[in-house]
Backbone as CSV, one residue per row, in Angstrom:
resi,resn,N_x,N_y,N_z,CA_x,CA_y,CA_z,C_x,C_y,C_z
1,MET,-1.497,-5.511,25.442,-2.421,-4.813,24.628,-2.332,-5.952,23.645
2,LYS,-1.964,-7.247,23.913,-2.195,-8.205,23.086,-3.701,-8.540,22.581
3,ASN,-4.292,-8.506,23.709,-6.074,-8.316,23.218,-6.844,-7.476,22.646
4,LYS,-6.200,-6.524,22.530,-7.035,-5.502,22.139,-7.513,-5.452,20.534
5,LYS,-8.892,-5.674,20.342,-9.413,-5.472,18.860,-9.467,-4.524,18.373
6,LEU,-8.861,-4.449,17.093,-8.513,-3.594,16.329,-8.521,-3.756,14.817
7,GLU,-9.691,-3.069,14.035,-9.514,-3.293,12.594,-9.229,-1.945,11.961
8,ILE,-8.411,-2.013,11.007,-7.126,-1.049,10.533,-7.797,-0.963,8.872
9,SER,-8.475,-0.098,8.495,-9.059,0.027,6.984,-7.975,1.112,6.555
10,ILE,-7.304,0.909,5.102,-6.542,1.896,4.618,-6.719,2.173,3.208
11,ILE,-7.052,3.251,2.852,-7.090,4.098,1.788,-5.712,3.853,0.975
12,LEU,-5.273,3.294,-0.171,-3.769,3.592,-0.371,-3.515,3.003,-2.061
13,ASP,-2.333,3.542,-2.525,-1.922,3.107,-3.537,-0.861,2.965,-3.376
14,PHE,-0.290,1.650,-4.393,1.192,0.985,-4.206,2.514,2.269,-4.589
15,VAL,2.143,3.303,-5.491,3.286,4.347,-5.966,2.942,5.377,-5.259
16,CYS,2.732,5.623,-4.001,2.310,6.609,-2.868,3.282,6.326,-2.265
17,PRO,4.675,7.314,-1.979,5.647,7.317,-1.013,4.931,7.443,0.337
18,TYR,3.900,8.075,0.656,3.414,8.614,1.832,2.878,7.272,2.390
19,CYS,1.823,6.482,1.578,1.673,5.108,1.825,2.625,4.282,2.652
20,PHE,3.606,4.297,1.853,5.058,3.047,2.175,5.798,3.413,3.408
21,ILE,5.683,4.632,3.658,6.226,5.356,4.944,5.344,5.166,6.068
22,SER,4.293,5.584,5.921,3.008,5.359,6.792,2.762,4.165,7.484
23,GLU,2.669,3.320,6.124,2.661,1.782,6.834,3.926,1.253,7.676
24,LYS,4.824,1.609,7.340,6.419,1.214,7.979,6.126,1.856,8.992
25,ILE,5.839,2.722,9.648,5.594,3.072,11.140,4.360,2.666,11.517
26,LEU,3.326,2.235,11.133,2.234,1.636,11.748,2.959,0.230,12.107
27,GLU,3.469,-0.287,11.409,3.969,-1.889,11.473,4.871,-1.464,12.734
28,GLU,5.764,-0.741,12.954,6.500,-0.773,14.047,5.954,-0.632,15.130
29,VAL,4.537,0.213,15.180,4.037,0.506,16.527,3.371,-0.965,17.072
30,LEU,2.946,-1.409,15.631,1.812,-2.555,16.080,2.766,-3.614,16.273
31,THR,3.853,-3.661,16.126,4.884,-4.800,16.822,5.060,-4.286,18.057
32,LYS,5.708,-3.035,18.439,5.868,-2.611,19.885,4.623,-2.977,20.709
33,LEU,3.295,-2.590,20.284,2.272,-3.053,21.225,1.725,-4.258,20.898
34,LYS,2.489,-5.027,20.346,1.915,-6.290,20.289,0.457,-6.745,19.772
35,ILE,0.249,-5.974,19.066,-1.177,-6.080,18.522,-1.288,-6.811,16.947
36,GLU,-2.380,-7.330,17.190,-2.233,-7.902,15.538,-3.815,-7.613,15.258
37,PRO,-3.504,-6.794,14.427,-5.310,-6.229,13.880,-5.801,-6.905,12.864
38,THR,-6.921,-6.981,12.324,-7.457,-7.464,11.091,-7.595,-6.109,10.221
39,PHE,-6.938,-6.450,8.767,-6.827,-5.414,8.072,-7.976,-5.326,6.799
40,LYS,-8.330,-4.092,6.187,-9.022,-4.028,5.160,-8.386,-3.055,4.084
41,PHE,-8.116,-3.303,2.973,-7.284,-2.815,2.161,-8.569,-2.102,0.900
42,LEU,-7.998,-0.631,0.915,-9.039,-0.007,0.012,-8.392,1.020,-1.123
43,PRO,-8.273,0.226,-2.357,-7.682,0.934,-3.530,-7.872,2.058,-3.803
44,TYR,-7.020,3.228,-4.085,-7.335,4.158,-4.664,-6.245,4.664,-5.774
45,GLU,-6.077,4.029,-6.955,-5.352,4.188,-8.101,-5.489,5.864,-8.401
46,LEU,-3.902,6.096,-8.263,-3.212,7.525,-8.725,-3.257,7.862,-10.174
47,SER,-3.033,6.666,-10.565,-3.253,6.942,-12.353,-4.112,6.037,-12.890
48,PRO,-5.323,5.671,-12.853,-6.044,4.623,-13.315,-6.435,4.609,-14.538
49,SER,-6.399,3.533,-15.308,-6.737,3.946,-16.731,-7.979,4.328,-17.125
50,PRO,-8.220,4.847,-18.093,-7.155,5.515,-19.290,-6.575,6.494,-19.152
51,ASP,-6.435,7.650,-17.655,-5.686,8.476,-17.541,-4.264,8.432,-17.886
52,PRO,-3.716,9.544,-18.202,-2.351,9.363,-18.544,-1.020,9.290,-17.456
53,GLN,-0.528,8.245,-17.540,0.480,7.470,-16.607,1.269,8.936,-16.286
54,THR,1.837,8.917,-14.859,2.899,9.917,-14.630,4.208,10.031,-15.248
55,VAL,4.492,10.401,-15.691,5.808,10.684,-16.474,6.990,11.058,-14.925
56,ILE,8.281,10.293,-14.812,8.877,10.701,-13.891,10.163,11.495,-14.093
57,GLY,10.526,12.473,-13.538,11.360,13.193,-14.500,12.148,14.102,-13.113
58,GLU,13.169,14.952,-13.313,14.001,15.706,-12.437,12.844,16.410,-11.680
59,GLU,11.713,16.923,-11.839,10.801,17.784,-11.136,10.217,16.760,-9.926
60,LYS,9.936,15.383,-10.631,9.300,14.378,-9.542,10.676,14.250,-8.436
61,LEU,11.813,14.065,-9.064,12.847,13.770,-8.084,13.067,14.612,-6.648
62,GLU,13.097,16.270,-7.372,13.377,17.056,-6.491,12.030,17.074,-5.291
63,TYR,10.866,16.956,-5.974,10.069,16.796,-4.792,9.825,15.893,-4.049
64,PHE,10.708,14.614,-4.231,10.826,13.689,-3.326,12.061,13.799,-2.398
65,LYS,13.304,14.381,-2.689,14.291,14.674,-2.036,13.494,15.614,-0.791
66,LYS,12.801,16.723,-1.578,12.379,17.571,-0.524,11.346,17.492,0.645
67,ASN,10.639,16.503,0.031,9.218,15.925,0.873,9.223,14.723,1.462
68,ILE,9.883,13.816,0.840,10.045,12.331,1.194,11.120,12.046,2.249
69,GLU,12.112,12.291,1.528,13.791,11.623,2.128,13.901,12.319,3.683
70,GLY,13.533,13.293,3.781,13.834,13.852,5.365,12.965,13.104,6.189
71,TRP,11.810,13.352,5.749,10.848,12.381,6.799,11.178,11.049,7.140
72,ALA,11.485,10.161,5.970,11.792,8.902,6.069,13.139,8.665,6.849
73,LYS,14.084,9.494,6.578,15.173,9.785,7.597,15.077,9.639,8.903
74,LYS,14.154,10.783,8.976,13.914,11.253,10.736,13.327,9.647,11.650
75,GLU,12.480,9.000,10.598,11.983,8.059,11.452,12.458,6.708,10.893
76,ASN,13.938,6.681,10.833,14.831,5.421,10.134,14.110,4.660,9.367
77,ILE,13.626,4.909,8.237,13.245,4.334,7.122,13.971,4.485,6.018
78,LYS,14.231,3.452,5.422,14.821,3.702,4.039,13.835,3.631,2.958
79,ILE,14.142,4.454,1.922,13.430,4.477,0.616,14.261,4.474,-0.270
80,ASN,13.767,4.611,-1.518,14.276,4.884,-2.855,13.647,5.567,-3.377
81,PHE,14.274,6.546,-4.226,13.149,6.831,-5.738,13.130,5.985,-6.475
82,ASN,12.014,5.704,-7.085,11.502,4.679,-7.668,11.680,5.872,-9.164
83,SER,12.779,5.574,-10.386,12.447,6.379,-11.303,12.077,5.624,-12.659
84,LEU,11.313,4.491,-12.541,10.714,3.946,-13.597,9.776,4.928,-14.020
85,SER,10.027,5.239,-15.281,9.038,6.200,-16.184,8.549,5.547,-17.342
86,PRO,6.764,5.512,-17.781,6.071,6.264,-16.970,6.029,5.423,-15.466
87,ARG,5.235,6.105,-14.702,5.133,5.361,-13.401,4.151,4.187,-13.636
88,PRO,4.468,2.764,-12.715,3.619,2.044,-13.619,2.222,1.875,-12.832
89,ARG,1.023,1.750,-13.599,-0.309,1.414,-13.043,-0.393,0.337,-12.084
90,THR,-1.473,0.396,-11.075,-1.140,-0.793,-10.183,-2.453,-1.643,-10.095
91,SER,-3.422,-1.354,-11.226,-4.622,-2.179,-10.963,-4.377,-4.064,-11.030
92,LEU,-3.004,-4.150,-11.647,-2.942,-5.736,-11.431,-2.563,-6.034,-10.064
93,ALA,-1.781,-5.100,-9.688,-1.255,-5.651,-8.048,-2.224,-5.704,-7.086
94,PHE,-3.438,-4.578,-7.520,-4.803,-5.081,-6.623,-5.343,-5.718,-6.694
95,GLU,-5.248,-6.515,-8.115,-5.975,-7.835,-8.488,-5.322,-8.725,-7.850
96,GLY,-4.328,-8.707,-7.771,-3.331,-9.780,-7.236,-3.561,-9.963,-5.499
97,LEU,-3.970,-9.142,-5.424,-4.303,-8.789,-3.394,-5.762,-9.679,-3.186
98,TYR,-6.348,-9.950,-4.173,-7.743,-10.522,-3.825,-7.255,-12.379,-3.303
99,LEU,-6.280,-12.551,-4.322,-5.805,-13.923,-4.155,-4.853,-14.149,-3.013
100,ALA,-4.092,-12.963,-2.684,-3.305,-13.184,-1.349,-4.246,-13.146,-0.281
101,GLU,-5.221,-12.144,-0.434,-6.047,-12.498,0.861,-7.008,-14.058,0.927
102,LYS,-7.135,-14.779,0.126,-7.809,-16.031,0.116,-6.857,-16.692,0.296
103,TYR,-5.718,-16.713,0.387,-4.367,-17.521,1.252,-4.017,-16.957,2.551
104,GLY,-4.561,-15.987,2.783,-4.671,-15.051,4.488,-2.983,-14.386,4.706
105,LYS,-3.102,-13.512,3.330,-1.658,-13.230,3.197,-1.742,-11.680,2.940
106,GLY,-3.100,-11.112,3.140,-3.203,-10.025,2.460,-2.089,-8.681,2.866
107,ILE,-1.968,-8.524,4.206,-1.008,-7.654,4.873,0.676,-8.026,4.281
108,GLN,1.013,-9.211,4.547,2.277,-9.446,3.698,2.493,-9.199,2.211
109,TYR,1.468,-9.309,1.410,1.303,-8.963,0.206,1.452,-7.430,-0.136
110,ILE,0.834,-6.875,0.485,0.691,-5.065,0.760,2.123,-4.802,0.961
111,ARG,2.880,-5.269,1.937,4.277,-4.640,2.235,4.940,-5.483,1.340
112,ALA,5.084,-6.440,0.841,5.754,-6.800,-0.383,5.752,-6.033,-1.393
113,ILE,4.889,-5.509,-2.078,4.683,-4.964,-3.081,5.161,-3.519,-2.564
114,LEU,4.670,-2.845,-1.877,5.639,-1.805,-1.422,6.696,-1.653,-1.399
115,ASP,7.583,-2.441,-0.683,9.098,-2.715,-0.624,9.347,-2.886,-2.000
116,ALA,8.777,-3.752,-2.827,9.491,-3.813,-3.667,9.250,-2.782,-5.131
117,TYR,8.773,-1.689,-5.010,8.689,-0.690,-5.554,9.539,0.549,-5.019
118,TRP,9.416,0.738,-3.448,10.105,1.781,-2.797,11.814,1.419,-2.377
119,LEU,12.027,-0.042,-2.580,13.083,-0.367,-1.871,14.221,-0.858,-2.926
120,ASN,13.276,-1.744,-4.009,13.612,-2.169,-5.334,13.950,-1.800,-6.530
121,ASN,13.107,-0.813,-6.727,12.796,-0.318,-8.226,12.140,-1.188,-8.979
122,LYS,11.364,-2.202,-8.602,10.658,-2.900,-9.052,9.535,-2.460,-10.050
123,ASP,8.887,-3.051,-11.089,8.312,-2.589,-12.063,6.902,-3.736,-11.561
124,ILE,5.804,-2.981,-10.398,5.102,-3.866,-10.026,3.694,-3.678,-10.401
125,GLY,3.880,-3.002,-12.393,2.657,-3.218,-13.014,2.903,-4.676,-13.934
126,SER,4.071,-5.042,-13.829,4.321,-6.472,-14.617,3.778,-7.767,-13.676
127,ILE,3.350,-8.628,-14.550,2.738,-9.533,-14.219,4.089,-10.431,-13.612
128,GLY,4.993,-10.455,-14.468,6.328,-11.394,-13.619,6.501,-11.112,-12.422
129,THR,6.734,-9.569,-12.292,7.279,-8.875,-10.652,6.292,-9.684,-9.765
130,LEU,5.016,-9.472,-9.927,3.727,-10.026,-9.254,3.768,-11.336,-9.079
131,VAL,3.793,-12.142,-9.909,4.056,-13.713,-9.622,5.463,-13.708,-8.828
132,GLU,6.591,-13.124,-9.087,7.376,-13.534,-8.272,7.435,-13.206,-6.815
133,ILE,6.805,-11.999,-6.443,6.483,-11.431,-5.147,5.543,-12.516,-4.492
134,SER,4.751,-13.109,-5.179,3.554,-14.433,-4.809,3.945,-15.437,-4.314
135,GLU,5.413,-15.709,-5.225,6.080,-17.285,-4.776,7.080,-17.215,-3.607
136,LYS,7.481,-15.846,-3.226,8.160,-15.498,-2.135,7.087,-15.717,-1.007
137,LEU,6.287,-15.499,-0.902,4.796,-15.646,0.010,4.318,-16.694,0.130
138,ASN,4.522,-17.772,-0.545,4.195,-19.281,-0.562,2.355,-19.034,-0.965
139,ILE,2.331,-18.228,-1.802,1.096,-18.351,-2.705,1.354,-18.782,-4.234
140,PRO,0.564,-19.708,-4.274,0.876,-20.434,-5.414,1.033,-19.526,-6.894
141,LYS,2.240,-19.682,-7.059,2.710,-18.756,-8.303,1.661,-18.792,-9.780
142,GLU,1.357,-19.840,-10.359,0.815,-20.564,-11.493,-0.482,-19.709,-11.190
143,GLU,-1.473,-19.915,-10.035,-2.508,-19.644,-9.565,-2.596,-17.971,-9.748
144,MET,-1.663,-17.443,-9.492,-1.429,-15.952,-9.036,-1.173,-15.452,-10.561
145,LYS,-0.475,-16.085,-11.521,-0.003,-15.648,-13.119,-1.761,-15.849,-13.517
146,GLU,-2.514,-17.102,-13.715,-3.727,-17.086,-14.279,-4.515,-16.083,-13.764
147,VAL,-5.153,-15.788,-12.295,-5.508,-14.947,-11.827,-5.198,-13.315,-12.931
148,LEU,-4.016,-12.846,-12.837,-3.604,-12.057,-13.117,-3.789,-11.546,-15.034
149,ILE,-3.470,-12.931,-15.488,-4.065,-12.872,-16.969,-5.509,-12.866,-17.339
150,SER,-6.266,-14.005,-16.729,-7.400,-14.007,-16.673,-8.521,-12.773,-16.674
151,GLY,-8.070,-11.634,-15.599,-8.520,-10.831,-15.020,-9.992,-11.285,-14.263
152,LYS,-9.593,-12.519,-13.715,-10.434,-12.647,-12.648,-11.140,-11.926,-11.509
153,TYR,-10.391,-10.857,-11.353,-10.678,-9.878,-9.926,-10.714,-8.703,-10.409
154,LYS,-10.754,-8.501,-11.992,-10.481,-7.407,-12.603,-11.647,-6.424,-12.270
155,GLU,-12.856,-6.736,-12.669,-14.169,-6.312,-12.128,-14.369,-5.966,-10.720
156,ALA,-13.797,-6.838,-10.101,-14.260,-6.314,-8.609,-13.356,-5.253,-8.123
157,HIS,-12.050,-5.322,-8.679,-11.352,-3.969,-8.128,-11.685,-2.891,-8.939
158,ILE,-12.031,-2.808,-10.242,-12.729,-1.520,-10.577,-14.052,-1.113,-9.746
159,SER,-14.708,-2.112,-9.381,-16.103,-1.467,-8.838,-15.516,-0.821,-7.291
160,LEU,-14.759,-1.712,-6.733,-14.144,-1.067,-5.356,-13.723,-0.257,-5.438
161,ASN,-12.576,0.290,-6.723,-11.887,1.274,-6.583,-12.352,2.528,-6.823
162,GLU,-13.836,2.303,-7.870,-15.148,3.505,-7.849,-15.395,3.937,-6.831
163,LYS,-16.105,3.294,-5.967,-16.738,3.153,-4.655,-15.736,3.884,-3.564
164,VAL,-14.777,3.784,-3.813,-13.834,4.486,-2.863,-13.097,5.650,-3.284
165,SER,-13.660,5.809,-4.714,-13.213,7.407,-5.109,-14.302,8.263,-4.333
166,GLU,-15.580,7.501,-4.039,-16.389,8.421,-3.817,-16.556,9.128,-2.100
167,PHE,-15.672,8.253,-1.472,-15.516,8.146,0.008,-15.231,9.917,0.525
168,ASP,-15.174,9.949,1.482,-14.893,11.592,1.817,-13.744,11.375,2.514
169,PHE,-12.485,11.787,1.907,-11.247,11.792,2.337,-10.405,12.997,1.791
170,GLU,-9.349,13.121,2.285,-8.608,14.330,1.606,-7.494,13.744,0.911
171,VAL,-6.735,12.714,1.543,-5.301,12.510,1.231,-5.052,10.987,1.003
172,VAL,-4.221,10.393,0.594,-3.726,9.178,0.596,-2.315,9.244,1.048
173,PRO,-2.317,8.316,2.185,-3.023,7.297,2.806,-3.871,7.801,3.683
174,THR,-5.352,7.439,3.639,-6.282,7.581,4.931,-6.463,6.397,5.526
175,PHE,-6.498,6.425,6.831,-6.739,4.919,7.600,-7.828,5.185,8.524
176,TYR,-8.415,4.575,8.876,-9.682,3.879,9.525,-9.503,2.888,10.543
177,LEU,-9.416,3.431,11.971,-9.445,2.505,13.280,-10.699,1.923,13.740
178,ASN,-11.007,0.986,13.512,-12.560,0.414,13.679,-13.652,1.621,12.950
179,GLU,-13.452,1.605,11.669,-14.421,2.576,11.186,-14.090,3.767,11.343
180,ASN,-13.589,4.362,12.133,-13.527,5.641,12.620,-12.376,6.640,11.812
181,GLN,-12.638,7.311,11.246,-11.309,7.939,9.919,-10.357,8.798,10.941
182,ILE,-9.399,8.624,10.492,-8.259,9.359,11.035,-7.961,10.816,10.413
183,LYS,-8.240,11.632,10.486,-8.387,12.871,9.569,-7.062,12.983,9.126
184,GLU,-6.093,13.252,9.683,-4.735,13.392,9.199,-3.652,12.115,9.626
185,PHE,-3.319,11.598,8.771,-2.306,10.308,9.268,-0.978,10.537,10.133
186,PRO,-1.007,9.942,11.090,0.460,9.971,11.933,1.167,10.047,11.081
187,ARG,2.647,10.900,11.557,3.356,10.824,10.665,4.505,10.281,11.355
188,ASP,4.410,9.984,12.745,5.757,9.448,13.415,5.205,8.227,15.000
189,ILE,5.969,7.294,14.943,5.471,6.547,16.149,4.927,6.951,17.027
190,ILE,5.518,7.931,17.928,4.461,8.317,19.189,3.242,8.481,19.044
191,THR,3.030,9.350,17.903,1.629,9.878,17.418,0.908,8.861,17.002
192,TRP,1.345,7.526,16.325,0.767,6.485,15.843,-0.036,5.750,17.215
193,GLU,1.174,5.613,17.800,0.892,4.789,19.448,-0.450,5.206,19.855
194,GLU,-0.344,6.806,20.088,-1.202,7.573,20.891,-2.896,7.384,20.180
195,VAL,-2.739,6.996,18.977,-3.819,7.299,18.011,-4.611,5.582,18.616
196,ILE,-3.685,4.782,18.384,-4.078,3.402,18.702,-4.639,3.283,20.064
197,LEU,-3.782,3.681,20.946,-4.013,3.268,22.255,-5.471,4.244,22.751
198,ASN,-5.471,5.038,21.870,-7.178,5.930,22.379,-8.159,5.709,21.449
199,SER,-8.160,4.555,21.010,-9.078,4.049,19.687,-10.225,3.300,20.470
């Protein structure tokens, strides 16, 4: 399968637990099949400015335990409930993605941001956190800091986020394989593998 050409586009937000688990499953399948696809990331902020940020409380914790933890456990994926409240905005994290892609680190950056939030309870709306993550990926930390403070990619992100919001999709995450939308994202390794092999 090493020579299989595959482009994967993902509509996602970093504070979406479904995005975290789905990407972990996808990563395992790609490793198993020895496929190295090209990725395209499409931002869909769940709490874009100036909308109110989501407050995290007992209701969110109960939903998380009921709908998320069991699924993650079934797929042998570790996930923590992030209790940061209000939930951080993700615009800066998406702006940092532009720089990560400049250095060929797009998918590594995406996974590192998801891990920071869903495994380590980090505030991914913080410039300090994003700079720390970039340094671990060998992305120049001073350049990342400058990009985020200056808003170099702010307008590009806002424009793409607005464009994606007009797409015809129902859930986050939504995946496209070679530009063909998967109507319901696969929730287990076997299904993901079948979808990829038939793409």
